[in-house]
Backbone bond lengths (Angstrom), bond angles and torsions (degrees), N, CA, C in turn:
res aa  C-N    CA-C-N  psi(-1)  N-CA   C-N-CA  omega(-1)  CA-C   N-CA-C  phi
1 M - - - 1.452 - - 1.526 111.61 -
2 A 1.338 116.40 -41.93 1.464 119.61 -178.77 1.523 111.01 -65.85
3 K 1.333 116.78 -35.95 1.462 120.33 179.28 1.519 110.53 -63.57
4 A 1.320 116.61 -40.62 1.463 120.66 178.96 1.528 110.51 -65.54
5 A 1.318 116.96 -37.04 1.471 120.38 178.55 1.521 110.61 -66.42
6 R 1.323 116.97 -39.91 1.468 120.06 178.44 1.516 111.01 -66.08
7 A 1.315 116.31 -41.93 1.466 120.25 178.66 1.521 110.13 -64.79
8 A 1.326 117.19 -39.42 1.471 120.65 177.76 1.523 110.83 -64.71
9 Q 1.328 117.32 -38.73 1.460 120.40 178.02 1.529 110.53 -64.94
10 A 1.315 117.11 -41.17 1.468 120.13 177.86 1.527 110.33 -64.17
11 W 1.325 116.96 -39.08 1.469 120.61 178.24 1.529 110.72 -64.79
12 R 1.336 117.28 -42.20 1.479 120.48 177.61 1.524 110.49 -62.27
13 A 1.333 117.15 -40.27 1.467 120.05 178.18 1.521 110.50 -63.06
14 Y 1.319 117.26 -41.68 1.466 120.84 177.63 1.520 110.29 -62.17
15 K 1.321 117.34 -43.61 1.467 121.06 -179.53 1.528 110.47 -63.81
16 Q 1.339 117.76 -38.18 1.464 121.26 177.68 1.521 110.66 -63.56
17 V 1.310 116.78 -43.78 1.463 121.43 -177.80 1.524 110.35 -64.79
18 S 1.328 116.69 -34.15 1.456 119.62 -175.11 1.534 113.76 -89.25
19 Q 1.323 118.50 -0.79 1.464 120.27 178.59 1.524 110.47 -73.16
20 P 1.344 116.79 141.91 1.468 119.68 176.48 1.537 110.78 -62.73
21 G 1.311 116.35 135.70 1.462 121.81 179.68 1.512 114.30 84.60
22 S 1.313 117.12 -10.89 1.458 121.43 178.57 1.524 108.76 -83.84
23 P 1.334 117.58 148.02 1.466 118.67 176.59 1.526 110.65 -56.72
24 G 1.303 116.66 135.75 1.462 121.58 -178.81 1.520 112.45 -75.09
25 F 1.307 114.48 174.41 1.462 121.77 -177.52 1.529 111.48 -59.44
26 G 1.333 116.90 -48.16 1.466 120.82 -179.39 1.521 112.00 -63.51
27 T 1.317 116.40 -40.61 1.463 120.85 178.72 1.522 110.13 -62.49
28 R 1.322 116.44 -42.35 1.461 120.38 179.66 1.531 111.06 -65.62
29 L 1.322 117.09 -42.34 1.467 119.54 179.27 1.520 111.66 -63.24
30 R 1.345 115.90 -43.32 1.471 119.23 179.65 1.528 112.01 -66.99
31 A 1.322 117.45 -24.41 1.464 121.17 -178.21 1.527 112.77 -80.47
32 I 1.325 117.94 -17.00 1.475 120.23 -175.09 1.531 112.57 -58.82
33 P 1.338 120.87 -48.58 1.471 118.66 178.63 1.528 112.79 -61.56
34 K 1.342 117.36 -39.82 1.466 119.97 177.79 1.523 110.93 -65.18
35 M 1.324 116.55 -39.09 1.463 120.95 179.19 1.526 110.38 -63.49
36 I 1.325 116.45 -44.46 1.465 120.40 179.37 1.528 110.18 -60.19
37 G 1.328 116.50 -44.53 1.460 120.07 177.97 1.522 112.27 -62.73
38 A 1.326 116.93 -42.42 1.466 120.65 -179.81 1.525 111.29 -65.83
39 V 1.325 117.09 -36.67 1.470 120.17 178.62 1.522 109.88 -68.18
40 T 1.324 117.23 -45.80 1.469 119.84 -178.00 1.523 112.05 -66.16
41 R 1.332 117.03 -30.77 1.473 120.34 177.21 1.528 112.69 -84.08
42 G 1.331 116.85 -6.07 1.458 120.56 179.81 1.519 113.64 78.56
43 Q 1.329 118.23 18.37 1.461 121.84 -177.65 1.519 112.67 -88.80
44 Y 1.318 117.79 -24.77 1.463 121.47 -176.83 1.528 108.77 -105.87
45 P 1.325 117.48 110.36 1.465 120.28 -176.39 1.532 114.26 -79.99
46 G 1.326 118.14 -5.66 1.455 120.91 -174.99 1.518 114.73 -80.03
47 M 1.312 117.71 -5.74 1.465 120.34 -177.65 1.520 109.27 -146.47
48 T 1.322 115.73 137.12 1.459 119.36 -179.87 1.530 110.30 -89.24
49 K 1.313 114.55 160.84 1.465 119.23 177.20 1.525 110.86 -66.52
50 S 1.313 117.34 -29.55 1.466 119.74 178.77 1.538 110.70 -68.60
51 K 1.332 117.99 -37.46 1.467 119.87 176.77 1.529 109.56 -67.81
52 L 1.329 116.61 -39.35 1.459 120.46 176.18 1.532 110.19 -61.05
53 A 1.321 116.55 -39.96 1.467 120.49 178.07 1.533 110.62 -64.14
54 M 1.332 117.40 -39.61 1.469 120.57 177.59 1.528 111.01 -62.73
55 L 1.332 116.45 -41.12 1.465 119.73 177.25 1.522 110.32 -63.85
56 G 1.322 116.53 -39.90 1.462 120.98 177.08 1.520 111.60 -62.83
57 L 1.326 116.88 -40.05 1.466 120.01 176.93 1.527 110.85 -64.81
58 G 1.328 116.98 -34.19 1.466 120.15 175.89 1.514 111.43 -62.83
59 V 1.328 116.76 -42.01 1.465 120.93 178.07 1.528 109.76 -64.11
60 V 1.327 116.24 -45.19 1.469 120.13 179.60 1.526 110.34 -61.14
61 Y 1.336 117.44 -41.23 1.465 120.48 -179.51 1.528 111.34 -62.59
62 I 1.320 116.10 -42.15 1.467 119.59 -179.81 1.528 111.12 -66.39
63 L 1.324 116.57 -41.17 1.460 120.61 -176.76 1.525 113.44 -81.30
64 S 1.309 116.86 -20.56 1.453 121.26 -175.78 1.529 111.38 -72.10
65 P 1.336 115.86 140.10 1.468 118.58 175.32 1.534 111.99 -75.31
66 I 1.327 117.57 -11.64 1.464 122.02 179.88 1.529 107.85 -96.54
67 D 1.323 115.94 124.97 1.459 121.45 -178.74 1.518 110.29 -121.86
68 I 1.323 115.38 156.89 1.462 119.90 171.68 1.526 108.67 -67.93
69 V 1.333 115.76 -43.72 1.461 121.56 175.75 1.527 106.57 -110.86
70 P 1.337 119.28 113.69 1.467 121.46 -175.94 1.529 112.89 -59.91
71 D 1.327 115.61 144.58 1.463 121.13 -178.29 1.525 113.06 -69.47
72 F 1.343 118.59 -18.01 1.464 118.46 178.47 1.531 111.23 -69.87
73 L 1.339 118.02 -15.15 1.463 121.54 168.64 1.521 105.39 -85.27
74 V 1.297 115.92 81.17 1.459 125.18 -160.74 1.523 114.55 -40.99
75 L 1.280 119.32 -66.79 1.465 120.14 -173.99 1.527 112.41 -68.87
76 V 1.315 117.32 -44.59 1.456 120.69 -177.45 1.526 110.59 -72.04
77 G 1.323 116.85 -41.86 1.461 121.03 -177.52 1.514 113.23 -65.11
78 V 1.311 116.50 -37.24 1.466 120.33 178.07 1.521 110.38 -79.39
79 A 1.319 117.84 -32.54 1.465 121.77 -178.13 1.524 111.38 -63.56
80 D 1.335 118.48 -37.59 1.460 118.52 -179.97 1.531 110.47 -67.88
81 D 1.333 117.38 -39.90 1.467 120.01 176.14 1.531 110.74 -62.93
82 F 1.325 115.75 -41.86 1.466 120.00 -179.72 1.529 110.91 -66.94
83 G 1.318 116.55 -36.82 1.467 119.98 176.55 1.517 111.65 -63.00
84 V 1.318 116.52 -43.88 1.469 120.53 177.34 1.529 109.51 -64.49
85 F 1.326 116.97 -39.70 1.463 120.47 178.22 1.531 110.96 -61.86
86 L 1.335 117.04 -44.35 1.469 119.82 178.68 1.521 111.07 -61.43
87 W 1.326 116.52 -44.11 1.466 120.42 178.21 1.531 110.54 -61.62
88 L 1.323 115.84 -45.43 1.459 120.90 -178.21 1.530 111.25 -64.22
89 A 1.326 116.49 -46.69 1.468 120.29 -179.88 1.523 110.90 -63.02
90 G 1.321 117.21 -45.42 1.460 120.48 178.94 1.517 112.29 -62.28
91 S 1.323 115.87 -43.31 1.469 120.36 -179.81 1.524 111.30 -66.04
92 L 1.333 116.22 -46.83 1.470 119.24 -178.98 1.524 112.07 -64.58
93 L 1.326 117.48 -42.14 1.466 119.76 179.15 1.522 111.19 -65.54
94 G 1.324 116.68 -42.17 1.460 119.84 178.51 1.518 112.24 -64.95
95 E 1.327 116.29 -48.65 1.468 120.69 -179.31 1.522 112.22 -64.57
96 S 1.336 116.63 -42.11 1.463 118.33 -178.99 1.522 111.12 -68.43
97 G 1.330 117.85 -31.66 1.464 120.51 175.22 1.519 111.37 -65.05
98 R 1.342 116.13 -43.33 1.468 119.37 176.68 1.523 110.83 -64.59
99 Y 1.338 116.34 -36.82 1.464 119.90 177.93 1.526 110.95 -63.77
100 V 1.327 117.62 -44.63 1.474 120.99 179.33 1.525 110.17 -61.04
101 D 1.334 117.12 -43.53 1.469 120.23 177.51 1.522 110.86 -61.26
102 W 1.339 117.01 -44.36 1.462 121.83 179.16 1.526 110.18 -61.92
103 E 1.322 116.62 -43.76 1.465 121.80 -179.38 1.532 110.50 -63.25
104 R 1.319 117.05 -42.50 1.470 120.86 178.68 1.523 111.21 -63.54
105 R 1.336 117.26 -41.42 1.472 119.99 177.90 1.517 110.99 -63.69
106 N 1.336 117.23 -40.35 1.475 120.23 179.85 1.515 112.04 -66.99
107 I 1.329 116.86 -40.27 1.474 120.46 177.89 1.515 109.80 -64.77
108 Q 1.322 116.20 -42.22 1.455 121.00 -179.82 1.537 110.13 -66.08
109 A 1.324 117.65 -39.55 1.475 121.24 179.60 1.524 110.93 -65.64
110 K 1.332 116.86 -36.18 1.464 120.04 179.20 1.524 111.34 -73.02
111 A 1.342 116.37 -34.21 1.463 120.31 -179.43 1.513 111.67 -74.05
112 F 1.331 116.86 -34.45 1.465 121.95 -177.18 1.514 110.01 -127.00
113 P 1.356 118.10 72.17 1.472 119.12 -179.16 1.520 111.41 -65.68
114 S 1.310 115.26 146.89 1.481 120.21 -179.12 1.499 111.89 -78.22
């Protein structure tokens, strides 16, 4: 069940990226470092530091040679890493898209104050 949820989240992220007017894939990827900085400085209210920490733990889990399910259990060991990757990719693409939208609204508000 969890694998299907991760795959569905990745599919939703893909659909968001491909919508007209939505920030594209490259824009979202380039926004990730700025988003991380804005979250750590407390400037971006759309994401908490705890969610950022969870995303960081996902990166560490993927890169770490230590797994909950060892990779020598070929299908199962790789599937857990892939599941975490799908969750991480979906979360980062979704969050960075919201960040780009938030950033555009703030720039527009500063350029055209009411």
